[in-house]
BALOBA-1460 file (C-alpha; in Angstrom, 3 decimals):
// residues 358
<rec num="1" residu="m" x="-43.288" y="30.861" z="35.645"/>
<rec num="2" residu="q" x="-42.977" y="34.827" z="36.168"/>
<rec num="3" residu="p" x="-43.602" y="37.033" z="33.434"/>
<rec num="4" residu="f" x="-40.764" y="38.454" z="31.748"/>
<rec num="5" residu="k" x="-39.364" y="41.386" z="32.991"/>
<rec num="6" residu="y" x="-37.870" y="43.952" z="30.761"/>
<rec num="7" residu="k" x="-34.597" y="45.939" z="31.402"/>
<rec num="8" residu="s" x="-33.983" y="49.190" z="29.871"/>
<rec num="9" residu="l" x="-31.824" y="49.244" z="26.671"/>
<rec num="10" residu="r" x="-28.726" y="51.231" z="26.266"/>
<rec num="11" residu="n" x="-28.766" y="53.733" z="23.222"/>
<rec num="12" residu="g" x="-28.003" y="52.618" z="20.129"/>
<rec num="13" residu="y" x="-28.946" y="48.866" z="21.497"/>
<rec num="14" residu="i" x="-31.633" y="46.038" z="20.279"/>
<rec num="15" residu="r" x="-32.526" y="42.652" z="21.442"/>
<rec num="16" residu="i" x="-31.810" y="39.673" z="19.898"/>
<rec num="17" residu="f" x="-34.087" y="36.563" z="20.500"/>
<rec num="18" residu="i" x="-32.545" y="33.091" z="20.492"/>
<rec num="19" residu="l" x="-34.599" y="30.516" z="19.665"/>
<rec num="20" residu="k" x="-33.781" y="27.438" z="21.251"/>
<rec num="21" residu="g" x="-36.188" y="24.997" z="19.985"/>
<rec num="22" residu="i" x="-38.871" y="23.503" z="21.514"/>
<rec num="23" residu="s" x="-38.797" y="21.603" z="25.086"/>
<rec num="24" residu="a" x="-41.881" y="19.865" z="27.092"/>
<rec num="25" residu="g" x="-44.217" y="21.499" z="24.460"/>
<rec num="26" residu="r" x="-43.083" y="25.207" z="25.015"/>
<rec num="27" residu="i" x="-40.942" y="27.099" z="22.807"/>
<rec num="28" residu="h" x="-37.951" y="28.446" z="24.405"/>
<rec num="29" residu="g" x="-35.196" y="31.104" z="24.133"/>
<rec num="30" residu="k" x="-33.505" y="34.049" z="26.019"/>
<rec num="31" residu="l" x="-32.922" y="37.870" z="25.059"/>
<rec num="32" residu="s" x="-29.698" y="39.594" z="24.326"/>
<rec num="33" residu="s" x="-29.061" y="43.075" z="24.326"/>
<rec num="34" residu="e" x="-26.806" y="43.928" z="21.543"/>
<rec num="35" residu="s" x="-25.151" y="46.862" z="20.018"/>
<rec num="36" residu="l" x="-27.402" y="47.282" z="16.497"/>
<rec num="37" residu="e" x="-24.183" y="48.855" z="14.323"/>
<rec num="38" residu="h" x="-21.989" y="45.831" z="15.464"/>
<rec num="39" residu="g" x="-24.205" y="42.975" z="15.043"/>
<rec num="40" residu="k" x="-24.824" y="43.273" z="11.380"/>
<rec num="41" residu="h" x="-25.761" y="40.654" z="9.547"/>
<rec num="42" residu="s" x="-25.847" y="38.392" z="12.661"/>
<rec num="43" residu="y" x="-29.837" y="37.892" z="13.039"/>
<rec num="44" residu="d" x="-32.743" y="37.128" z="10.950"/>
<rec num="45" residu="a" x="-35.487" y="39.553" z="11.204"/>
<rec num="46" residu="l" x="-39.401" y="38.260" z="11.213"/>
<rec num="47" residu="s" x="-41.762" y="39.688" z="9.020"/>
<rec num="48" residu="y" x="-45.399" y="38.370" z="9.492"/>
<rec num="49" residu="v" x="-48.781" y="39.638" z="10.875"/>
<rec num="50" residu="w" x="-49.611" y="39.703" z="14.323"/>
<rec num="51" residu="g" x="-53.123" y="38.905" z="13.822"/>
<rec num="52" residu="e" x="-55.596" y="38.164" z="17.059"/>
<rec num="53" residu="r" x="-54.872" y="40.244" z="19.833"/>
<rec num="54" residu="i" x="-52.708" y="38.884" z="22.977"/>
<rec num="55" residu="s" x="-55.378" y="38.171" z="25.647"/>
<rec num="56" residu="l" x="-55.848" y="36.093" z="28.604"/>
<rec num="57" residu="n" x="-58.386" y="33.834" z="27.142"/>
<rec num="58" residu="k" x="-58.063" y="30.034" z="26.218"/>
<rec num="59" residu="n" x="-56.079" y="31.465" z="23.308"/>
<rec num="60" residu="e" x="-53.196" y="32.592" z="25.522"/>
<rec num="61" residu="l" x="-49.954" y="31.489" z="24.193"/>
<rec num="62" residu="l" x="-46.844" y="31.605" z="26.417"/>
<rec num="63" residu="i" x="-43.091" y="31.010" z="25.468"/>
<rec num="64" residu="e" x="-40.259" y="30.991" z="28.194"/>
<rec num="65" residu="v" x="-37.379" y="33.278" z="27.595"/>
<rec num="66" residu="d" x="-34.862" y="33.462" z="30.264"/>
<rec num="67" residu="g" x="-36.767" y="31.070" z="33.142"/>
<rec num="68" residu="c" x="-39.552" y="33.298" z="32.623"/>
<rec num="69" residu="s" x="-43.019" y="33.722" z="30.392"/>
<rec num="70" residu="i" x="-43.794" y="35.947" z="27.246"/>
<rec num="71" residu="q" x="-47.556" y="36.201" z="25.740"/>
<rec num="72" residu="i" x="-47.201" y="36.095" z="22.278"/>
<rec num="73" residu="s" x="-49.982" y="35.780" z="18.703"/>
<rec num="74" residu="p" x="-51.211" y="32.887" z="17.597"/>
<rec num="75" residu="n" x="-49.723" y="33.665" z="14.413"/>
<rec num="76" residu="l" x="-46.030" y="34.654" z="15.810"/>
<rec num="77" residu="h" x="-46.522" y="30.615" z="17.877"/>
<rec num="78" residu="e" x="-46.617" y="29.545" z="14.767"/>
<rec num="79" residu="a" x="-44.058" y="31.615" z="12.985"/>
<rec num="80" residu="l" x="-41.688" y="30.153" z="15.677"/>
<rec num="81" residu="c" x="-42.505" y="26.762" z="15.464"/>
<rec num="82" residu="y" x="-41.859" y="26.623" z="11.928"/>
<rec num="83" residu="l" x="-38.385" y="28.134" z="12.412"/>
<rec num="84" residu="c" x="-37.954" y="25.703" z="15.240"/>
<rec num="85" residu="k" x="-37.862" y="22.716" z="12.743"/>
<rec num="86" residu="h" x="-34.896" y="22.965" z="11.482"/>
<rec num="87" residu="g" x="-33.063" y="21.687" z="14.749"/>
<rec num="88" residu="q" x="-30.056" y="25.067" z="15.214"/>
<rec num="89" residu="q" x="-30.132" y="27.367" z="16.912"/>
<rec num="90" residu="r" x="-31.658" y="30.799" z="15.454"/>
<rec num="91" residu="r" x="-31.204" y="34.505" z="16.531"/>
<rec num="92" residu="l" x="-34.055" y="36.318" z="15.868"/>
<rec num="93" residu="w" x="-35.603" y="39.905" z="15.505"/>
<rec num="94" residu="i" x="-39.236" y="39.977" z="16.262"/>
<rec num="95" residu="d" x="-40.934" y="43.268" z="17.408"/>
<rec num="96" residu="q" x="-43.246" y="41.237" z="19.668"/>
<rec num="97" residu="i" x="-40.683" y="39.634" z="21.602"/>
<rec num="98" residu="c" x="-37.795" y="42.167" z="21.260"/>
<rec num="99" residu="i" x="-39.538" y="45.319" z="22.069"/>
<rec num="100" residu="n" x="-40.986" y="46.375" z="25.567"/>
<rec num="101" residu="q" x="-44.854" y="46.941" z="23.865"/>
<rec num="102" residu="d" x="-45.779" y="48.366" z="27.280"/>
<rec num="103" residu="d" x="-43.148" y="51.163" z="27.490"/>
<rec num="104" residu="n" x="-44.155" y="54.073" z="25.049"/>
<rec num="105" residu="r" x="-40.567" y="55.263" z="24.861"/>
<rec num="106" residu="e" x="-38.504" y="52.378" z="24.340"/>
<rec num="107" residu="r" x="-41.192" y="51.569" z="21.536"/>
<rec num="108" residu="s" x="-40.926" y="54.988" z="19.916"/>
<rec num="109" residu="e" x="-37.104" y="54.595" z="19.797"/>
<rec num="110" residu="q" x="-37.382" y="51.528" z="18.744"/>
<rec num="111" residu="v" x="-39.634" y="51.874" z="15.909"/>
<rec num="112" residu="s" x="-37.383" y="54.833" z="14.679"/>
<rec num="113" residu="k" x="-34.925" y="51.949" z="13.923"/>
<rec num="114" residu="m" x="-37.195" y="49.246" z="12.006"/>
<rec num="115" residu="g" x="-35.771" y="50.387" z="8.940"/>
<rec num="116" residu="l" x="-31.979" y="49.704" z="10.059"/>
<rec num="117" residu="i" x="-32.926" y="46.686" z="11.988"/>
<rec num="118" residu="y" x="-34.056" y="44.977" z="8.810"/>
<rec num="119" residu="e" x="-31.814" y="46.128" z="6.501"/>
<rec num="120" residu="y" x="-28.835" y="45.036" z="9.002"/>
<rec num="121" residu="a" x="-30.075" y="41.554" z="9.065"/>
<rec num="122" residu="r" x="-28.839" y="38.628" z="7.199"/>
<rec num="123" residu="a" x="-32.110" y="37.601" z="5.825"/>
<rec num="124" residu="v" x="-35.709" y="38.980" z="6.538"/>
<rec num="125" residu="q" x="-38.208" y="35.541" z="6.944"/>
<rec num="126" residu="i" x="-41.258" y="36.378" z="5.290"/>
<rec num="127" residu="r" x="-44.162" y="34.234" z="7.562"/>
<rec num="128" residu="l" x="-47.642" y="33.991" z="6.412"/>
<rec num="129" residu="g" x="-48.752" y="30.692" z="8.155"/>
<rec num="130" residu="p" x="-49.926" y="26.911" z="7.569"/>
<rec num="131" residu="a" x="-50.291" y="25.807" z="4.209"/>
<rec num="132" residu="a" x="-54.016" y="25.097" z="2.934"/>
<rec num="133" residu="k" x="-54.876" y="21.820" z="0.601"/>
<rec num="134" residu="f" x="-53.389" y="23.837" z="-2.830"/>
<rec num="135" residu="t" x="-50.810" y="26.054" z="-1.396"/>
<rec num="136" residu="g" x="-47.789" y="24.315" z="-2.496"/>
<rec num="137" residu="e" x="-48.989" y="24.289" z="-6.061"/>
<rec num="138" residu="g" x="-48.906" y="28.168" z="-6.112"/>
<rec num="139" residu="m" x="-45.728" y="28.035" z="-4.345"/>
<rec num="140" residu="q" x="-44.038" y="26.275" z="-6.968"/>
<rec num="141" residu="i" x="-45.258" y="28.778" z="-9.501"/>
<rec num="142" residu="l" x="-43.721" y="31.693" z="-7.296"/>
<rec num="143" residu="a" x="-40.394" y="29.779" z="-6.781"/>
<rec num="144" residu="h" x="-40.010" y="29.263" z="-10.390"/>
<rec num="145" residu="l" x="-40.909" y="33.390" z="-11.030"/>
<rec num="146" residu="a" x="-37.918" y="34.000" z="-8.442"/>
<rec num="147" residu="a" x="-35.454" y="31.607" z="-9.420"/>
<rec num="148" residu="g" x="-32.225" y="32.030" z="-11.376"/>
<rec num="149" residu="d" x="-30.683" y="30.595" z="-14.904"/>
<rec num="150" residu="e" x="-29.472" y="28.109" z="-12.680"/>
<rec num="151" residu="c" x="-33.170" y="26.181" z="-12.417"/>
<rec num="152" residu="g" x="-33.025" y="25.379" z="-16.008"/>
<rec num="153" residu="p" x="-36.212" y="25.152" z="-18.190"/>
<rec num="154" residu="t" x="-39.148" y="23.616" z="-15.590"/>
<rec num="155" residu="p" x="-42.978" y="22.339" z="-16.827"/>
<rec num="156" residu="l" x="-44.194" y="25.069" z="-13.871"/>
<rec num="157" residu="s" x="-43.543" y="27.887" z="-16.307"/>
<rec num="158" residu="p" x="-47.010" y="30.189" z="-15.544"/>
<rec num="159" residu="w" x="-46.911" y="30.742" z="-19.557"/>
<rec num="160" residu="k" x="-46.830" y="27.053" z="-20.492"/>
<rec num="161" residu="d" x="-49.224" y="26.006" z="-23.417"/>
<rec num="162" residu="s" x="-50.961" y="23.445" z="-21.503"/>
<rec num="163" residu="g" x="-52.301" y="26.115" z="-18.869"/>
<rec num="164" residu="f" x="-52.610" y="26.262" z="-15.330"/>
<rec num="165" residu="s" x="-54.519" y="23.157" z="-13.146"/>
<rec num="166" residu="e" x="-57.074" y="23.848" z="-10.727"/>
<rec num="167" residu="g" x="-54.431" y="23.138" z="-7.769"/>
<rec num="168" residu="e" x="-52.128" y="26.014" z="-8.901"/>
<rec num="169" residu="k" x="-55.072" y="28.537" z="-9.720"/>
<rec num="170" residu="q" x="-56.512" y="27.963" z="-6.109"/>
<rec num="171" residu="g" x="-53.049" y="27.977" z="-4.234"/>
<rec num="172" residu="l" x="-52.128" y="31.083" z="-6.022"/>
<rec num="173" residu="k" x="-55.582" y="33.055" z="-5.124"/>
<rec num="174" residu="d" x="-54.827" y="31.055" z="-1.260"/>
<rec num="175" residu="i" x="-51.649" y="33.098" z="-1.483"/>
<rec num="176" residu="f" x="-52.736" y="36.187" z="-2.671"/>
<rec num="177" residu="e" x="-55.474" y="36.419" z="-0.141"/>
<rec num="178" residu="r" x="-53.389" y="36.617" z="3.040"/>
<rec num="179" residu="p" x="-53.336" y="39.349" z="5.313"/>
<rec num="180" residu="w" x="-49.688" y="40.094" z="4.984"/>
<rec num="181" residu="f" x="-49.939" y="41.338" z="1.720"/>
<rec num="182" residu="k" x="-52.482" y="44.095" z="2.967"/>
<rec num="183" residu="r" x="-50.661" y="45.568" z="6.243"/>
<rec num="184" residu="m" x="-48.102" y="48.310" z="5.762"/>
<rec num="185" residu="w" x="-45.060" y="47.801" z="7.936"/>
<rec num="186" residu="v" x="-44.528" y="44.977" z="5.898"/>
<rec num="187" residu="v" x="-43.586" y="46.927" z="2.726"/>
<rec num="188" residu="q" x="-40.461" y="48.669" z="4.925"/>
<rec num="189" residu="e" x="-39.741" y="44.790" z="6.235"/>
<rec num="190" residu="a" x="-39.231" y="43.480" z="3.115"/>
<rec num="191" residu="t" x="-38.303" y="46.913" z="0.871"/>
<rec num="192" residu="v" x="-34.705" y="46.959" z="2.904"/>
<rec num="193" residu="s" x="-33.581" y="43.333" z="2.975"/>
<rec num="194" residu="r" x="-30.857" y="42.113" z="1.860"/>
<rec num="195" residu="q" x="-32.669" y="38.641" z="1.625"/>
<rec num="196" residu="a" x="-36.069" y="37.949" z="1.993"/>
<rec num="197" residu="i" x="-37.507" y="34.331" z="2.476"/>
<rec num="198" residu="f" x="-41.116" y="33.828" z="1.890"/>
<rec num="199" residu="s" x="-42.549" y="30.918" z="3.855"/>
<rec num="200" residu="v" x="-46.202" y="29.443" z="3.754"/>
<rec num="201" residu="g" x="-46.793" y="25.578" z="5.484"/>
<rec num="202" residu="d" x="-43.365" y="23.842" z="4.655"/>
<rec num="203" residu="y" x="-42.935" y="25.518" z="1.236"/>
<rec num="204" residu="a" x="-40.059" y="28.503" z="0.511"/>
<rec num="205" residu="f" x="-38.112" y="30.588" z="-1.685"/>
<rec num="206" residu="p" x="-35.896" y="33.101" z="-1.552"/>
<rec num="207" residu="w" x="-34.924" y="36.599" z="-3.646"/>
<rec num="208" residu="d" x="-32.344" y="39.100" z="-3.412"/>
<rec num="209" residu="r" x="-31.685" y="42.777" z="-3.873"/>
<rec num="210" residu="y" x="-29.187" y="41.150" z="-7.115"/>
<rec num="211" residu="s" x="-32.336" y="38.802" z="-8.407"/>
<rec num="212" residu="a" x="-35.397" y="41.421" z="-7.117"/>
<rec num="213" residu="l" x="-35.045" y="43.227" z="-11.081"/>
<rec num="214" residu="r" x="-35.466" y="39.876" z="-12.925"/>
<rec num="215" residu="f" x="-38.232" y="38.532" z="-10.142"/>
<rec num="216" residu="l" x="-40.074" y="41.797" z="-10.976"/>
<rec num="217" residu="k" x="-40.360" y="41.680" z="-14.455"/>
<rec num="218" residu="r" x="-41.027" y="37.715" z="-14.457"/>
<rec num="219" residu="l" x="-44.381" y="38.558" z="-12.136"/>
<rec num="220" residu="q" x="-45.052" y="41.285" z="-14.736"/>
<rec num="221" residu="f" x="-44.426" y="39.368" z="-18.015"/>
<rec num="222" residu="a" x="-46.504" y="36.292" z="-15.961"/>
<rec num="223" residu="e" x="-49.823" y="38.247" z="-15.185"/>
<rec num="224" residu="l" x="-50.285" y="39.619" z="-18.517"/>
<rec num="225" residu="s" x="-50.040" y="36.791" z="-19.840"/>
<rec num="226" residu="v" x="-53.024" y="35.390" z="-21.920"/>
<rec num="227" residu="l" x="-53.364" y="32.304" z="-20.024"/>
<rec num="228" residu="w" x="-52.820" y="33.888" z="-16.434"/>
<rec num="229" residu="q" x="-55.673" y="36.882" z="-17.207"/>
<rec num="230" residu="t" x="-58.337" y="34.012" z="-18.851"/>
<rec num="231" residu="q" x="-57.083" y="31.082" z="-15.919"/>
<rec num="232" residu="v" x="-55.930" y="32.352" z="-13.178"/>
<rec num="233" residu="k" x="-57.165" y="36.067" z="-12.517"/>
<rec num="234" residu="t" x="-55.246" y="36.497" z="-9.178"/>
<rec num="235" residu="s" x="-53.759" y="40.062" z="-9.456"/>
<rec num="236" residu="m" x="-49.852" y="39.719" z="-7.870"/>
<rec num="237" residu="s" x="-50.110" y="43.663" z="-7.569"/>
<rec num="238" residu="s" x="-49.415" y="43.463" z="-3.942"/>
<rec num="239" residu="l" x="-46.157" y="41.512" z="-4.221"/>
<rec num="240" residu="v" x="-44.828" y="43.693" z="-7.247"/>
<rec num="241" residu="e" x="-45.475" y="46.392" z="-5.289"/>
<rec num="242" residu="v" x="-43.195" y="45.191" z="-2.671"/>
<rec num="243" residu="v" x="-40.328" y="44.010" z="-4.626"/>
<rec num="244" residu="e" x="-40.227" y="46.778" z="-6.828"/>
<rec num="245" residu="s" x="-40.203" y="49.002" z="-3.620"/>
<rec num="246" residu="g" x="-37.007" y="47.388" z="-3.225"/>
<rec num="247" residu="l" x="-35.415" y="48.120" z="-6.063"/>
<rec num="248" residu="l" x="-36.364" y="52.112" z="-5.731"/>
<rec num="249" residu="h" x="-35.404" y="51.970" z="-2.401"/>
<rec num="250" residu="y" x="-31.943" y="50.914" z="-3.354"/>
<rec num="251" residu="d" x="-31.743" y="53.204" z="-6.170"/>
<rec num="252" residu="s" x="-32.548" y="55.573" z="-3.954"/>
<rec num="253" residu="k" x="-29.872" y="55.650" z="-1.699"/>
<rec num="254" residu="l" x="-27.804" y="56.903" z="-4.225"/>
<rec num="255" residu="g" x="-29.666" y="59.859" z="-5.596"/>
<rec num="256" residu="s" x="-32.823" y="61.594" z="-4.340"/>
<rec num="257" residu="r" x="-35.337" y="60.090" z="-1.630"/>
<rec num="258" residu="p" x="-38.973" y="59.108" z="-2.649"/>
<rec num="259" residu="d" x="-41.344" y="62.048" z="-1.646"/>
<rec num="260" residu="l" x="-43.478" y="61.659" z="1.020"/>
<rec num="261" residu="l" x="-46.975" y="62.367" z="-0.412"/>
<rec num="262" residu="d" x="-46.419" y="60.281" z="-3.681"/>
<rec num="263" residu="s" x="-45.309" y="57.637" z="-1.255"/>
<rec num="264" residu="m" x="-48.547" y="58.205" z="1.255"/>
<rec num="265" residu="y" x="-50.683" y="57.986" z="-2.012"/>
<rec num="266" residu="k" x="-49.184" y="55.066" z="-3.447"/>
<rec num="267" residu="y" x="-49.715" y="53.011" z="-0.221"/>
<rec num="268" residu="q" x="-52.626" y="54.266" z="1.156"/>
<rec num="269" residu="h" x="-54.675" y="51.298" z="0.254"/>
<rec num="270" residu="r" x="-52.530" y="48.987" z="3.264"/>
<rec num="271" residu="l" x="-53.376" y="48.398" z="6.389"/>
<rec num="272" residu="a" x="-52.370" y="49.198" z="10.016"/>
<rec num="273" residu="t" x="-54.048" y="48.595" z="13.361"/>
<rec num="274" residu="d" x="-52.590" y="51.572" z="14.773"/>
<rec num="275" residu="p" x="-53.066" y="54.903" z="12.465"/>
<rec num="276" residu="r" x="-49.984" y="56.061" z="13.779"/>
<rec num="277" residu="d" x="-48.241" y="53.765" z="11.722"/>
<rec num="278" residu="m" x="-49.443" y="54.877" z="8.778"/>
<rec num="279" residu="i" x="-47.250" y="57.594" z="8.980"/>
<rec num="280" residu="f" x="-44.212" y="56.329" z="10.843"/>
<rec num="281" residu="s" x="-43.699" y="53.412" z="8.411"/>
<rec num="282" residu="t" x="-44.501" y="55.544" z="4.595"/>
<rec num="283" residu="l" x="-41.920" y="58.334" z="6.395"/>
<rec num="284" residu="a" x="-39.348" y="55.607" z="6.932"/>
<rec num="285" residu="l" x="-39.837" y="54.048" z="3.580"/>
<rec num="286" residu="t" x="-39.049" y="57.509" z="2.334"/>
<rec num="287" residu="r" x="-36.072" y="58.074" z="5.119"/>
<rec num="288" residu="s" x="-37.882" y="60.657" z="6.473"/>
<rec num="289" residu="l" x="-37.533" y="59.785" z="10.272"/>
<rec num="290" residu="d" x="-34.743" y="61.963" z="11.122"/>
<rec num="291" residu="n" x="-36.910" y="65.014" z="10.755"/>
<rec num="292" residu="f" x="-40.127" y="62.986" z="12.001"/>
<rec num="293" residu="e" x="-39.788" y="61.806" z="15.622"/>
<rec num="294" residu="v" x="-41.937" y="58.795" z="16.545"/>
<rec num="295" residu="n" x="-43.967" y="59.256" z="19.579"/>
<rec num="296" residu="y" x="-46.283" y="56.524" z="20.587"/>
<rec num="297" residu="a" x="-47.203" y="58.942" z="23.899"/>
<rec num="298" residu="e" x="-49.009" y="61.290" z="21.459"/>
<rec num="299" residu="t" x="-52.758" y="60.752" z="20.521"/>
<rec num="300" residu="v" x="-53.369" y="59.845" z="17.198"/>
<rec num="301" residu="d" x="-54.580" y="63.758" z="16.420"/>
<rec num="302" residu="e" x="-51.519" y="65.373" z="18.156"/>
<rec num="303" residu="t" x="-49.304" y="62.945" z="15.244"/>
<rec num="304" residu="y" x="-51.456" y="63.905" z="12.341"/>
<rec num="305" residu="e" x="-51.512" y="67.717" z="13.364"/>
<rec num="306" residu="r" x="-47.438" y="66.912" z="13.480"/>
<rec num="307" residu="l" x="-47.920" y="65.340" z="10.075"/>
<rec num="308" residu="y" x="-49.648" y="68.415" z="8.796"/>
<rec num="309" residu="s" x="-47.201" y="70.653" z="9.551"/>
<rec num="310" residu="y" x="-44.286" y="68.466" z="8.054"/>
<rec num="311" residu="i" x="-45.875" y="68.508" z="5.125"/>
<rec num="312" residu="r" x="-46.297" y="72.597" z="4.829"/>
<rec num="313" residu="k" x="-42.574" y="72.720" z="5.564"/>
<rec num="314" residu="t" x="-41.548" y="70.206" z="2.835"/>
<rec num="315" residu="h" x="-44.035" y="71.009" z="0.303"/>
<rec num="316" residu="r" x="-44.389" y="74.351" z="0.196"/>
<rec num="317" residu="n" x="-45.059" y="74.530" z="-3.678"/>
<rec num="318" residu="i" x="-48.656" y="73.122" z="-2.717"/>
<rec num="319" residu="w" x="-49.633" y="76.855" z="-1.306"/>
<rec num="320" residu="s" x="-49.908" y="79.947" z="-3.484"/>
<rec num="321" residu="d" x="-47.603" y="82.458" z="-2.689"/>
<rec num="322" residu="y" x="-50.048" y="84.370" z="-0.668"/>
<rec num="323" residu="e" x="-50.741" y="81.820" z="1.124"/>
<rec num="324" residu="v" x="-46.955" y="81.060" z="2.303"/>
<rec num="325" residu="l" x="-46.541" y="84.874" z="2.922"/>
<rec num="326" residu="h" x="-49.664" y="85.141" z="5.571"/>
<rec num="327" residu="e" x="-49.352" y="81.609" z="6.954"/>
<rec num="328" residu="y" x="-52.962" y="80.946" z="5.311"/>
<rec num="329" residu="d" x="-54.619" y="78.067" z="5.164"/>
<rec num="330" residu="p" x="-56.913" y="77.693" z="2.420"/>
<rec num="331" residu="t" x="-60.352" y="76.297" z="2.638"/>
<rec num="332" residu="w" x="-59.346" y="73.064" z="1.043"/>
<rec num="333" residu="y" x="-56.560" y="72.470" z="3.164"/>
<rec num="334" residu="k" x="-58.593" y="72.595" z="6.558"/>
<rec num="335" residu="e" x="-61.229" y="70.179" z="4.843"/>
<rec num="336" residu="f" x="-58.208" y="67.791" z="4.200"/>
<rec num="337" residu="k" x="-56.933" y="68.058" z="7.929"/>
<rec num="338" residu="n" x="-60.737" y="67.573" z="9.608"/>
<rec num="339" residu="v" x="-61.088" y="64.695" z="7.258"/>
<rec num="340" residu="l" x="-57.845" y="63.191" z="7.963"/>
<rec num="341" residu="r" x="-58.005" y="63.728" z="11.820"/>
<rec num="342" residu="n" x="-61.151" y="61.501" z="12.257"/>
<rec num="343" residu="v" x="-60.093" y="58.368" z="11.843"/>
<rec num="344" residu="k" x="-63.088" y="56.456" z="11.481"/>
<rec num="345" residu="t" x="-63.837" y="58.544" z="8.535"/>
<rec num="346" residu="r" x="-60.692" y="58.260" z="6.588"/>
<rec num="347" residu="p" x="-60.891" y="54.241" z="5.363"/>
<rec num="348" residu="n" x="-58.722" y="55.127" z="2.217"/>
<rec num="349" residu="l" x="-56.212" y="56.206" z="4.212"/>
<rec num="350" residu="t" x="-56.153" y="53.884" z="6.989"/>
<rec num="351" residu="p" x="-58.761" y="51.294" z="6.747"/>
<rec num="352" residu="l" x="-59.085" y="49.610" z="10.166"/>
<rec num="353" residu="s" x="-61.738" y="47.342" z="10.681"/>
<rec num="354" residu="n" x="-65.032" y="48.283" z="13.024"/>
<rec num="355" residu="e" x="-63.693" y="45.880" z="15.293"/>
<rec num="356" residu="l" x="-60.210" y="47.170" z="15.732"/>
<rec num="357" residu="m" x="-61.432" y="50.500" z="16.157"/>
<rec num="358" residu="e" x="-63.919" y="49.669" z="19.350"/>
């Protein structure tokens, strides 16, 4: 098969991947160019970790799109195989397929729309990968916490008197140690969703914006319980952070937007393969991308220089009146710029692995 050749997108358009199924051992489908505004709630968006970089070695994985081939990562291949299991065609937005990753102009333009793409999706499919031995037992605990009143009483309550089984403890540990919980982009993807469907292996459970507050409080209550503290000892803070961000996102649509520096500080522990994405994703969460261009043609240094200028304009109270009047940068600010500019010396802002930095 010939490699797939992307055609330019019209302004305001996105591509939707129509997943048809698996034929002759290969995933196949087609791409449709559609208006983002007119396609609201007609597709699902996928939230996952790219993982291993696409390469031309034995791990190469190809899917068939409109009779041509597109190379995808193993993690995405696993997610698509899972989504094929239900038999029907699916309409999906997936960054790795729906964006021409070799076109910086298109990549920049589409990334600037990602907040709307995930917000307009019918649901966001959060895929954590295949299950391990005890994953199902951990997922049953989380499904209970996310369930509504209709579930009724269940022996899977995490504050039950009998305590947690070894399988439940190992299952929860397996789930929360997965890379999805460490990434930066996934915060926005889950935060803006109308409904999130969380899956590992063949286990899945949903939550939506209406049940999010209940889910958040049950997560907090469970982890604060004596049994959890003494037996499970697995932190759910990364999931709490995502669910809470969703609630703050919808509250902020009715009032003031989140502060950029507050958000950058809050999410500094998360990871991004491209250090520019730490900026773009945080700006998206604070609904500030209208005033800050996403531009992957820029170097990392150039993007961070723009960030410094943007912070200077939006957070003038950081500087004294003298510094503002004379456009003077104090020594501490210059040192701040120098530290952030050097990606390898910013482990707290973008903690990239040595392998990715090479």
